[in-house]
PDB file of N, CA, C and O in Angstrom:
ATOM      1  N   UNK A   1     109.520  46.475  34.723  1.00  0.00           N
ATOM      2  CA  UNK A   1     110.198  46.332  35.995  1.00  0.00           C
ATOM      3  C   UNK A   1     109.159  46.013  37.055  1.00  0.00           C
ATOM      4  O   UNK A   1     108.081  46.607  37.073  1.00  0.00           O
ATOM      5  N   UNK A   2     109.472  45.100  37.915  1.00  0.00           N
ATOM      6  CA  UNK A   2     108.557  44.676  38.963  1.00  0.00           C
ATOM      7  C   UNK A   2     108.973  45.281  40.302  1.00  0.00           C
ATOM      8  O   UNK A   2     110.142  45.596  40.522  1.00  0.00           O
ATOM      9  N   UNK A   3     107.981  45.436  41.198  1.00  0.00           N
ATOM     10  CA  UNK A   3     108.252  45.942  42.543  1.00  0.00           C
ATOM     11  C   UNK A   3     109.054  44.904  43.317  1.00  0.00           C
ATOM     12  O   UNK A   3     109.217  43.773  42.859  1.00  0.00           O
ATOM     13  N   UNK A   4     109.552  45.285  44.483  1.00  0.00           N
ATOM     14  CA  UNK A   4     110.395  44.421  45.306  1.00  0.00           C
ATOM     15  C   UNK A   4     109.688  43.169  45.790  1.00  0.00           C
ATOM     16  O   UNK A   4     108.746  42.693  45.157  1.00  0.00           O
ATOM     17  N   UNK A   5     110.145  42.638  46.916  1.00  0.00           N
ATOM     18  CA  UNK A   5     109.637  41.380  47.464  1.00  0.00           C
ATOM     19  C   UNK A   5     108.140  41.451  47.704  1.00  0.00           C
ATOM     20  O   UNK A   5     107.568  42.534  47.825  1.00  0.00           O
ATOM     21  N   UNK A   6     107.517  40.298  47.772  1.00  0.00           N
ATOM     22  CA  UNK A   6     106.079  40.238  47.985  1.00  0.00           C
ATOM     23  C   UNK A   6     105.371  39.977  46.681  1.00  0.00           C
ATOM     24  O   UNK A   6     105.933  39.402  45.749  1.00  0.00           O
ATOM     25  N   UNK A   7     104.126  40.411  46.630  1.00  0.00           N
ATOM     26  CA  UNK A   7     103.315  40.205  45.433  1.00  0.00           C
ATOM     27  C   UNK A   7     103.912  40.949  44.244  1.00  0.00           C
ATOM     28  O   UNK A   7     104.232  42.134  44.335  1.00  0.00           O
ATOM     29  N   UNK A   8     104.055  40.244  43.138  1.00  0.00           N
ATOM     30  CA  UNK A   8     104.626  40.862  41.932  1.00  0.00           C
ATOM     31  C   UNK A   8     103.587  41.772  41.304  1.00  0.00           C
ATOM     32  O   UNK A   8     102.481  41.335  40.987  1.00  0.00           O
ATOM     33  N   UNK A   9     103.939  43.022  41.127  1.00  0.00           N
ATOM     34  CA  UNK A   9     103.065  43.974  40.454  1.00  0.00           C
ATOM     35  C   UNK A   9     103.943  44.992  39.744  1.00  0.00           C
ATOM     36  O   UNK A   9     105.112  45.172  40.082  1.00  0.00           O
ATOM     37  N   UNK A  10     103.367  45.639  38.775  1.00  0.00           N
ATOM     38  CA  UNK A  10     104.108  46.624  38.006  1.00  0.00           C
ATOM     39  C   UNK A  10     104.480  47.824  38.877  1.00  0.00           C
ATOM     40  O   UNK A  10     103.707  48.240  39.740  1.00  0.00           O
ATOM     41  N   UNK A  11     105.658  48.368  38.641  1.00  0.00           N
ATOM     42  CA  UNK A  11     106.080  49.568  39.345  1.00  0.00           C
ATOM     43  C   UNK A  11     105.227  50.736  38.839  1.00  0.00           C
ATOM     44  O   UNK A  11     105.012  50.849  37.633  1.00  0.00           O
ATOM     45  N   UNK A  12     104.737  51.604  39.727  1.00  0.00           N
ATOM     46  CA  UNK A  12     103.833  52.695  39.313  1.00  0.00           C
ATOM     47  C   UNK A  12     104.570  53.885  38.679  1.00  0.00           C
ATOM     48  O   UNK A  12     104.575  54.989  39.223  1.00  0.00           O
ATOM     49  N   UNK A  13     105.187  53.636  37.527  1.00  0.00           N
ATOM     50  CA  UNK A  13     105.979  54.675  36.873  1.00  0.00           C
ATOM     51  C   UNK A  13     105.168  55.934  36.590  1.00  0.00           C
ATOM     52  O   UNK A  13     105.665  57.043  36.783  1.00  0.00           O
ATOM     53  N   UNK A  14     103.925  55.778  36.134  1.00  0.00           N
ATOM     54  CA  UNK A  14     103.102  56.951  35.813  1.00  0.00           C
ATOM     55  C   UNK A  14     102.931  57.859  37.032  1.00  0.00           C
ATOM     56  O   UNK A  14     103.056  59.079  36.926  1.00  0.00           O
ATOM     57  N   UNK A  15     102.649  57.262  38.176  1.00  0.00           N
ATOM     58  CA  UNK A  15     102.453  58.042  39.391  1.00  0.00           C
ATOM     59  C   UNK A  15     103.763  58.674  39.861  1.00  0.00           C
ATOM     60  O   UNK A  15     103.789  59.843  40.244  1.00  0.00           O
ATOM     61  N   UNK A  16     104.833  57.909  39.830  1.00  0.00           N
ATOM     62  CA  UNK A  16     106.126  58.419  40.286  1.00  0.00           C
ATOM     63  C   UNK A  16     106.603  59.559  39.387  1.00  0.00           C
ATOM     64  O   UNK A  16     107.090  60.577  39.880  1.00  0.00           O
ATOM     65  N   UNK A  17     106.465  59.392  38.084  1.00  0.00           N
ATOM     66  CA  UNK A  17     106.876  60.469  37.171  1.00  0.00           C
ATOM     67  C   UNK A  17     105.982  61.699  37.333  1.00  0.00           C
ATOM     68  O   UNK A  17     106.467  62.829  37.264  1.00  0.00           O
ATOM     69  N   UNK A  18     104.689  61.488  37.545  1.00  0.00           N
ATOM     70  CA  UNK A  18     103.789  62.619  37.754  1.00  0.00           C
ATOM     71  C   UNK A  18     104.180  63.403  39.000  1.00  0.00           C
ATOM     72  O   UNK A  18     104.152  64.634  38.997  1.00  0.00           O
ATOM     73  N   UNK A  19     104.544  62.695  40.063  1.00  0.00           N
ATOM     74  CA  UNK A  19     104.978  63.372  41.281  1.00  0.00           C
ATOM     75  C   UNK A  19     106.311  64.077  41.072  1.00  0.00           C
ATOM     76  O   UNK A  19     106.491  65.213  41.511  1.00  0.00           O
ATOM     77  N   UNK A  20     107.237  63.412  40.409  1.00  0.00           N
ATOM     78  CA  UNK A  20     108.557  64.001  40.198  1.00  0.00           C
ATOM     79  C   UNK A  20     108.521  65.213  39.288  1.00  0.00           C
ATOM     80  O   UNK A  20     109.096  66.253  39.610  1.00  0.00           O
ATOM     81  N   UNK A  21     107.853  65.087  38.161  1.00  0.00           N
ATOM     82  CA  UNK A  21     107.824  66.189  37.197  1.00  0.00           C
ATOM     83  C   UNK A  21     106.779  67.245  37.560  1.00  0.00           C
ATOM     84  O   UNK A  21     107.040  68.442  37.447  1.00  0.00           O
ATOM     85  N   UNK A  22     105.596  66.802  37.997  1.00  0.00           N
ATOM     86  CA  UNK A  22     104.515  67.741  38.265  1.00  0.00           C
ATOM     87  C   UNK A  22     104.576  68.373  39.636  1.00  0.00           C
ATOM     88  O   UNK A  22     104.535  69.597  39.762  1.00  0.00           O
ATOM     89  N   UNK A  23     104.673  67.546  40.668  1.00  0.00           N
ATOM     90  CA  UNK A  23     104.638  68.057  42.033  1.00  0.00           C
ATOM     91  C   UNK A  23     105.972  68.656  42.455  1.00  0.00           C
ATOM     92  O   UNK A  23     106.019  69.774  42.970  1.00  0.00           O
ATOM     93  N   UNK A  24     107.052  67.917  42.239  1.00  0.00           N
ATOM     94  CA  UNK A  24     108.376  68.411  42.635  1.00  0.00           C
ATOM     95  C   UNK A  24     109.006  69.321  41.587  1.00  0.00           C
ATOM     96  O   UNK A  24     109.965  70.038  41.874  1.00  0.00           O
ATOM     97  N   UNK A  25     108.461  69.290  40.368  1.00  0.00           N
ATOM     98  CA  UNK A  25     108.956  70.102  39.254  1.00  0.00           C
ATOM     99  C   UNK A  25     110.441  69.840  38.965  1.00  0.00           C
ATOM    100  O   UNK A  25     111.219  70.765  38.734  1.00  0.00           O
ATOM    101  N   UNK A  26     110.804  68.562  38.984  1.00  0.00           N
ATOM    102  CA  UNK A  26     112.177  68.168  38.686  1.00  0.00           C
ATOM    103  C   UNK A  26     112.411  68.160  37.184  1.00  0.00           C
ATOM    104  O   UNK A  26     111.497  67.877  36.409  1.00  0.00           O
ATOM    105  N   UNK A  27     113.628  68.469  36.776  1.00  0.00           N
ATOM    106  CA  UNK A  27     113.974  68.326  35.366  1.00  0.00           C
ATOM    107  C   UNK A  27     114.145  66.831  35.090  1.00  0.00           C
ATOM    108  O   UNK A  27     114.414  66.064  36.015  1.00  0.00           O
ATOM    109  N   UNK A  28     113.995  66.414  33.853  1.00  0.00           N
ATOM    110  CA  UNK A  28     114.185  64.986  33.549  1.00  0.00           C
ATOM    111  C   UNK A  28     115.561  64.476  33.993  1.00  0.00           C
ATOM    112  O   UNK A  28     115.666  63.377  34.538  1.00  0.00           O
ATOM    113  N   UNK A  29     116.602  65.257  33.768  1.00  0.00           N
ATOM    114  CA  UNK A  29     117.938  64.773  34.152  1.00  0.00           C
ATOM    115  C   UNK A  29     118.059  64.608  35.665  1.00  0.00           C
ATOM    116  O   UNK A  29     118.680  63.657  36.137  1.00  0.00           O
ATOM    117  N   UNK A  30     117.470  65.527  36.425  1.00  0.00           N
ATOM    118  CA  UNK A  30     117.510  65.403  37.885  1.00  0.00           C
ATOM    119  C   UNK A  30     116.684  64.215  38.346  1.00  0.00           C
ATOM    120  O   UNK A  30     117.115  63.446  39.204  1.00  0.00           O
ATOM    121  N   UNK A  31     115.480  64.065  37.766  1.00  0.00           N
ATOM    122  CA  UNK A  31     114.611  62.949  38.148  1.00  0.00           C
ATOM    123  C   UNK A  31     115.303  61.610  37.926  1.00  0.00           C
ATOM    124  O   UNK A  31     115.342  60.775  38.830  1.00  0.00           O
ATOM    125  N   UNK A  32     115.847  61.400  36.736  1.00  0.00           N
ATOM    126  CA  UNK A  32     116.439  60.107  36.412  1.00  0.00           C
ATOM    127  C   UNK A  32     117.762  59.871  37.117  1.00  0.00           C
ATOM    128  O   UNK A  32     118.215  58.729  37.199  1.00  0.00           O
ATOM    129  N   UNK A  33     118.394  60.923  37.628  1.00  0.00           N
ATOM    130  CA  UNK A  33     119.640  60.757  38.369  1.00  0.00           C
ATOM    131  C   UNK A  33     119.409  60.411  39.835  1.00  0.00           C
ATOM    132  O   UNK A  33     120.333  59.980  40.525  1.00  0.00           O
ATOM    133  N   UNK A  34     118.180  60.598  40.316  1.00  0.00           N
ATOM    134  CA  UNK A  34     117.872  60.344  41.728  1.00  0.00           C
ATOM    135  C   UNK A  34     117.795  58.858  42.033  1.00  0.00           C
ATOM    136  O   UNK A  34     117.354  58.055  41.210  1.00  0.00           O
ATOM    137  N   UNK A  35     118.234  58.513  43.234  1.00  0.00           N
ATOM    138  CA  UNK A  35     118.031  57.147  43.709  1.00  0.00           C
ATOM    139  C   UNK A  35     116.617  57.064  44.279  1.00  0.00           C
ATOM    140  O   UNK A  35     116.027  58.096  44.599  1.00  0.00           O
ATOM    141  N   UNK A  36     116.062  55.862  44.411  1.00  0.00           N
ATOM    142  CA  UNK A  36     114.738  55.743  45.037  1.00  0.00           C
ATOM    143  C   UNK A  36     114.700  56.371  46.436  1.00  0.00           C
ATOM    144  O   UNK A  36     113.701  56.985  46.809  1.00  0.00           O
ATOM    145  N   UNK A  37     115.767  56.222  47.198  1.00  0.00           N
ATOM    146  CA  UNK A  37     115.810  56.796  48.545  1.00  0.00           C
ATOM    147  C   UNK A  37     115.775  58.328  48.476  1.00  0.00           C
ATOM    148  O   UNK A  37     115.083  58.965  49.270  1.00  0.00           O
ATOM    149  N   UNK A  38     116.507  58.915  47.547  1.00  0.00           N
ATOM    150  CA  UNK A  38     116.485  60.379  47.396  1.00  0.00           C
ATOM    151  C   UNK A  38     115.088  60.858  47.008  1.00  0.00           C
ATOM    152  O   UNK A  38     114.601  61.869  47.515  1.00  0.00           O
ATOM    153  N   UNK A  39     114.456  60.121  46.108  1.00  0.00           N
ATOM    154  CA  UNK A  39     113.107  60.499  45.688  1.00  0.00           C
ATOM    155  C   UNK A  39     112.134  60.403  46.852  1.00  0.00           C
ATOM    156  O   UNK A  39     111.296  61.286  47.036  1.00  0.00           O
ATOM    157  N   UNK A  40     112.238  59.341  47.634  1.00  0.00           N
ATOM    158  CA  UNK A  40     111.358  59.166  48.797  1.00  0.00           C
ATOM    159  C   UNK A  40     111.538  60.314  49.770  1.00  0.00           C
ATOM    160  O   UNK A  40     110.554  60.830  50.300  1.00  0.00           O
ATOM    161  N   UNK A  41     112.763  60.722  50.017  1.00  0.00           N
ATOM    162  CA  UNK A  41     113.023  61.825  50.946  1.00  0.00           C
ATOM    163  C   UNK A  41     112.468  63.134  50.387  1.00  0.00           C
ATOM    164  O   UNK A  41     111.918  63.939  51.139  1.00  0.00           O
ATOM    165  N   UNK A  42     112.603  63.354  49.099  1.00  0.00           N
ATOM    166  CA  UNK A  42     112.057  64.573  48.489  1.00  0.00           C
ATOM    167  C   UNK A  42     110.540  64.597  48.631  1.00  0.00           C
ATOM    168  O   UNK A  42     109.961  65.655  48.879  1.00  0.00           O
ATOM    169  N   UNK A  43     109.890  63.449  48.478  1.00  0.00           N
ATOM    170  CA  UNK A  43     108.441  63.372  48.587  1.00  0.00           C
ATOM    171  C   UNK A  43     107.956  63.435  50.029  1.00  0.00           C
ATOM    172  O   UNK A  43     106.789  63.744  50.268  1.00  0.00           O
ATOM    173  N   UNK A  44     108.815  63.152  50.983  1.00  0.00           N
ATOM    174  CA  UNK A  44     108.393  63.084  52.380  1.00  0.00           C
ATOM    175  C   UNK A  44     107.914  64.428  52.918  1.00  0.00           C
ATOM    176  O   UNK A  44     107.214  64.465  53.930  1.00  0.00           O
ATOM    177  N   UNK A  45     108.272  65.526  52.269  1.00  0.00           N
ATOM    178  CA  UNK A  45     107.786  66.822  52.741  1.00  0.00           C
ATOM    179  C   UNK A  45     106.281  66.952  52.550  1.00  0.00           C
ATOM    180  O   UNK A  45     105.666  67.824  53.164  1.00  0.00           O
ATOM    181  N   UNK A  46     105.673  66.116  51.723  1.00  0.00           N
ATOM    182  CA  UNK A  46     104.249  66.183  51.464  1.00  0.00           C
ATOM    183  C   UNK A  46     103.433  65.240  52.328  1.00  0.00           C
ATOM    184  O   UNK A  46     102.204  65.251  52.266  1.00  0.00           O
ATOM    185  N   UNK A  47     104.096  64.429  53.131  1.00  0.00           N
ATOM    186  CA  UNK A  47     103.382  63.493  53.999  1.00  0.00           C
ATOM    187  C   UNK A  47     103.954  63.554  55.402  1.00  0.00           C
ATOM    188  O   UNK A  47     105.137  63.831  55.597  1.00  0.00           O
ATOM    189  N   UNK A  48     103.112  63.295  56.359  1.00  0.00           N
ATOM    190  CA  UNK A  48     103.559  63.194  57.743  1.00  0.00           C
ATOM    191  C   UNK A  48     103.258  61.787  58.204  1.00  0.00           C
ATOM    192  O   UNK A  48     102.184  61.251  57.928  1.00  0.00           O
ATOM    193  N   UNK A  49     104.167  61.209  58.881  1.00  0.00           N
ATOM    194  CA  UNK A  49     103.943  59.867  59.426  1.00  0.00           C
ATOM    195  C   UNK A  49     103.095  59.975  60.683  1.00  0.00           C
ATOM    196  O   UNK A  49     103.119  60.996  61.371  1.00  0.00           O
ATOM    197  N   UNK A  50     102.355  58.933  60.976  1.00  0.00           N
ATOM    198  CA  UNK A  50     101.440  58.930  62.114  1.00  0.00           C
ATOM    199  C   UNK A  50     102.171  59.233  63.424  1.00  0.00           C
ATOM    200  O   UNK A  50     101.609  59.892  64.299  1.00  0.00           O
ATOM    201  N   UNK A  51     103.388  58.772  63.570  1.00  0.00           N
ATOM    202  CA  UNK A  51     104.111  59.002  64.822  1.00  0.00           C
ATOM    203  C   UNK A  51     104.636  60.431  64.942  1.00  0.00           C
ATOM    204  O   UNK A  51     105.163  60.805  65.990  1.00  0.00           O
ATOM    205  N   UNK A  52     104.503  61.222  63.902  1.00  0.00           N
ATOM    206  CA  UNK A  52     104.966  62.603  63.922  1.00  0.00           C
ATOM    207  C   UNK A  52     103.796  63.547  64.147  1.00  0.00           C
ATOM    208  O   UNK A  52     103.460  64.347  63.274  1.00  0.00           O
ATOM    209  N   UNK A  53     103.182  63.453  65.305  1.00  0.00           N
ATOM    210  CA  UNK A  53     102.061  64.341  65.613  1.00  0.00           C
ATOM    211  C   UNK A  53     102.572  65.769  65.749  1.00  0.00           C
ATOM    212  O   UNK A  53     103.744  65.997  66.048  1.00  0.00           O
ATOM    213  N   UNK A  54     101.686  66.718  65.527  1.00  0.00           N
ATOM    214  CA  UNK A  54     102.045  68.120  65.658  1.00  0.00           C
ATOM    215  C   UNK A  54     102.459  68.403  67.098  1.00  0.00           C
ATOM    216  O   UNK A  54     101.762  68.039  68.045  1.00  0.00           O
ATOM    217  N   UNK A  55     103.596  69.053  67.241  1.00  0.00           N
ATOM    218  CA  UNK A  55     104.075  69.388  68.583  1.00  0.00           C
ATOM    219  C   UNK A  55     103.394  70.648  69.071  1.00  0.00           C
ATOM    220  O   UNK A  55     102.927  71.465  68.278  1.00  0.00           O
ATOM    221  N   UNK A  56     103.342  70.799  70.397  1.00  0.00           N
ATOM    222  CA  UNK A  56     102.680  71.944  71.019  1.00  0.00           C
ATOM    223  C   UNK A  56     103.270  73.266  70.529  1.00  0.00           C
ATOM    224  O   UNK A  56     102.523  74.207  70.259  1.00  0.00           O
ATOM    225  N   UNK A  57     104.589  73.352  70.411  1.00  0.00           N
ATOM    226  CA  UNK A  57     105.235  74.583  69.942  1.00  0.00           C
ATOM    227  C   UNK A  57     104.843  74.905  68.505  1.00  0.00           C
ATOM    228  O   UNK A  57     104.610  76.065  68.164  1.00  0.00           O
ATOM    229  N   UNK A  58     104.771  73.874  67.664  1.00  0.00           N
ATOM    230  CA  UNK A  58     104.373  74.085  66.270  1.00  0.00           C
ATOM    231  C   UNK A  58     102.931  74.582  66.189  1.00  0.00           C
ATOM    232  O   UNK A  58     102.622  75.487  65.413  1.00  0.00           O
ATOM    233  N   UNK A  59     102.052  73.984  66.993  1.00  0.00           N
ATOM    234  CA  UNK A  59     100.657  74.405  66.997  1.00  0.00           C
ATOM    235  C   UNK A  59     100.537  75.849  67.481  1.00  0.00           C
ATOM    236  O   UNK A  59      99.786  76.633  66.901  1.00  0.00           O
ATOM    237  N   UNK A  60     101.268  76.207  68.535  1.00  0.00           N
ATOM    238  CA  UNK A  60     101.224  77.583  69.047  1.00  0.00           C
ATOM    239  C   UNK A  60     101.696  78.571  67.989  1.00  0.00           C
ATOM    240  O   UNK A  60     101.113  79.646  67.845  1.00  0.00           O
ATOM    241  N   UNK A  61     102.749  78.219  67.244  1.00  0.00           N
ATOM    242  CA  UNK A  61     103.250  79.101  66.182  1.00  0.00           C
ATOM    243  C   UNK A  61     102.202  79.276  65.087  1.00  0.00           C
ATOM    244  O   UNK A  61     101.991  80.387  64.600  1.00  0.00           O
ATOM    245  N   UNK A  62     101.545  78.185  64.699  1.00  0.00           N
ATOM    246  CA  UNK A  62     100.499  78.273  63.682  1.00  0.00           C
ATOM    247  C   UNK A  62      99.326  79.115  64.164  1.00  0.00           C
ATOM    248  O   UNK A  62      98.735  79.860  63.382  1.00  0.00           O
ATOM    249  N   UNK A  63      98.985  79.004  65.447  1.00  0.00           N
ATOM    250  CA  UNK A  63      97.879  79.789  65.987  1.00  0.00           C
ATOM    251  C   UNK A  63      98.212  81.282  66.011  1.00  0.00           C
ATOM    252  O   UNK A  63      97.323  82.118  65.851  1.00  0.00           O
ATOM    253  N   UNK A  64      99.485  81.618  66.210  1.00  0.00           N
ATOM    254  CA  UNK A  64      99.887  83.030  66.157  1.00  0.00           C
ATOM    255  C   UNK A  64      99.820  83.565  64.729  1.00  0.00           C
ATOM    256  O   UNK A  64      99.386  84.693  64.496  1.00  0.00           O
ATOM    257  N   UNK A  65     100.254  82.743  63.781  1.00  0.00           N
ATOM    258  CA  UNK A  65     100.260  83.166  62.383  1.00  0.00           C
ATOM    259  C   UNK A  65      98.850  83.243  61.809  1.00  0.00           C
ATOM    260  O   UNK A  65      98.530  84.162  61.054  1.00  0.00           O
ATOM    261  N   UNK A  66      98.010  82.276  62.168  1.00  0.00           N
ATOM    262  CA  UNK A  66      96.649  82.188  61.639  1.00  0.00           C
ATOM    263  C   UNK A  66      95.638  82.185  62.789  1.00  0.00           C
ATOM    264  O   UNK A  66      95.052  81.148  63.096  1.00  0.00           O
ATOM    265  N   UNK A  67      95.434  83.345  63.425  1.00  0.00           N
ATOM    266  CA  UNK A  67      94.503  83.367  64.569  1.00  0.00           C
ATOM    267  C   UNK A  67      93.061  83.189  64.101  1.00  0.00           C
ATOM    268  O   UNK A  67      92.703  83.529  62.974  1.00  0.00           O
ATOM    269  N   UNK A  68      92.243  82.642  65.010  1.00  0.00           N
ATOM    270  CA  UNK A  68      90.814  82.545  64.711  1.00  0.00           C
ATOM    271  C   UNK A  68      90.248  83.954  64.643  1.00  0.00           C
ATOM    272  O   UNK A  68      90.605  84.813  65.450  1.00  0.00           O
ATOM    273  N   UNK A  69      89.376  84.186  63.692  1.00  0.00           N
ATOM    274  CA  UNK A  69      88.774  85.504  63.507  1.00  0.00           C
ATOM    275  C   UNK A  69      87.293  85.374  63.824  1.00  0.00           C
ATOM    276  O   UNK A  69      86.617  84.506  63.271  1.00  0.00           O
ATOM    277  N   UNK A  70      86.767  86.243  64.727  1.00  0.00           N
ATOM    278  CA  UNK A  70      85.323  86.174  65.010  1.00  0.00           C
ATOM    279  C   UNK A  70      84.540  86.324  63.714  1.00  0.00           C
ATOM    280  O   UNK A  70      84.956  87.037  62.801  1.00  0.00           O
ATOM    281  N   UNK A  71      83.400  85.641  63.647  1.00  0.00           N
ATOM    282  CA  UNK A  71      82.619  85.598  62.413  1.00  0.00           C
ATOM    283  C   UNK A  71      82.235  86.984  61.908  1.00  0.00           C
ATOM    284  O   UNK A  71      82.230  87.214  60.698  1.00  0.00           O
ATOM    285  N   UNK A  72      81.905  87.929  62.824  1.00  0.00           N
ATOM    286  CA  UNK A  72      81.486  89.259  62.386  1.00  0.00           C
ATOM    287  C   UNK A  72      82.656  90.085  61.847  1.00  0.00           C
ATOM    288  O   UNK A  72      82.428  91.068  61.142  1.00  0.00           O
ATOM    289  N   UNK A  73      83.886  89.718  62.153  1.00  0.00           N
ATOM    290  CA  UNK A  73      85.051  90.434  61.657  1.00  0.00           C
ATOM    291  C   UNK A  73      85.673  89.752  60.443  1.00  0.00           C
ATOM    292  O   UNK A  73      86.560  90.308  59.795  1.00  0.00           O
ATOM    293  N   UNK A  74      85.210  88.559  60.145  1.00  0.00           N
ATOM    294  CA  UNK A  74      85.791  87.789  59.069  1.00  0.00           C
ATOM    295  C   UNK A  74      85.684  88.527  57.744  1.00  0.00           C
ATOM    296  O   UNK A  74      84.599  88.944  57.340  1.00  0.00           O
ATOM    297  N   UNK A  75      86.793  88.681  57.087  1.00  0.00           N
ATOM    298  CA  UNK A  75      86.901  89.309  55.779  1.00  0.00           C
ATOM    299  C   UNK A  75      86.441  90.779  55.766  1.00  0.00           C
ATOM    300  O   UNK A  75      86.089  91.306  54.710  1.00  0.00           O
ATOM    301  N   UNK A  76      86.445  91.424  56.907  1.00  0.00           N
ATOM    302  CA  UNK A  76      86.091  92.839  56.955  1.00  0.00           C
ATOM    303  C   UNK A  76      87.067  93.654  56.111  1.00  0.00           C
ATOM    304  O   UNK A  76      86.688  94.670  55.528  1.00  0.00           O
ATOM    305  N   UNK A  77      88.297  93.218  56.046  1.00  0.00           N
ATOM    306  CA  UNK A  77      89.314  93.923  55.271  1.00  0.00           C
ATOM    307  C   UNK A  77      88.999  93.890  53.787  1.00  0.00           C
ATOM    308  O   UNK A  77      89.509  94.724  53.039  1.00  0.00           O
ATOM    309  N   UNK A  78      88.168  92.946  53.333  1.00  0.00           N
ATOM    310  CA  UNK A  78      87.797  92.898  51.921  1.00  0.00           C
ATOM    311  C   UNK A  78      86.797  93.986  51.565  1.00  0.00           C
ATOM    312  O   UNK A  78      86.732  94.416  50.413  1.00  0.00           O
ATOM    313  N   UNK A  79      86.023  94.430  52.533  1.00  0.00           N
ATOM    314  CA  UNK A  79      84.976  95.425  52.263  1.00  0.00           C
ATOM    315  C   UNK A  79      85.528  96.842  52.201  1.00  0.00           C
ATOM    316  O   UNK A  79      84.827  97.744  51.742  1.00  0.00           O
ATOM    317  N   UNK A  80      86.752  97.068  52.646  1.00  0.00           N
ATOM    318  CA  UNK A  80      87.300  98.423  52.669  1.00  0.00           C
ATOM    319  C   UNK A  80      87.960  98.776  51.376  1.00  0.00           C
ATOM    320  O   UNK A  80      88.475  99.885  51.229  1.00  0.00           O
TER     321      UNK A  80
END
């Protein structure tokens, strides 16, 4: 099977199956039942588009969850 319009090249089945079975952990029946659009949407959780910069609220939430720890206090909880 060849890719769509443009330069003719082989469809990257090995990579797509590796992502579907390995990364998404889809069953074979689920993988083969998916449309290309469904697969693309499932994979989109692993990529961010350039126009989707981190919003200020998202950054603030991440900073609350993962605060910077002064170097002298870093991993102090491991020593106890």
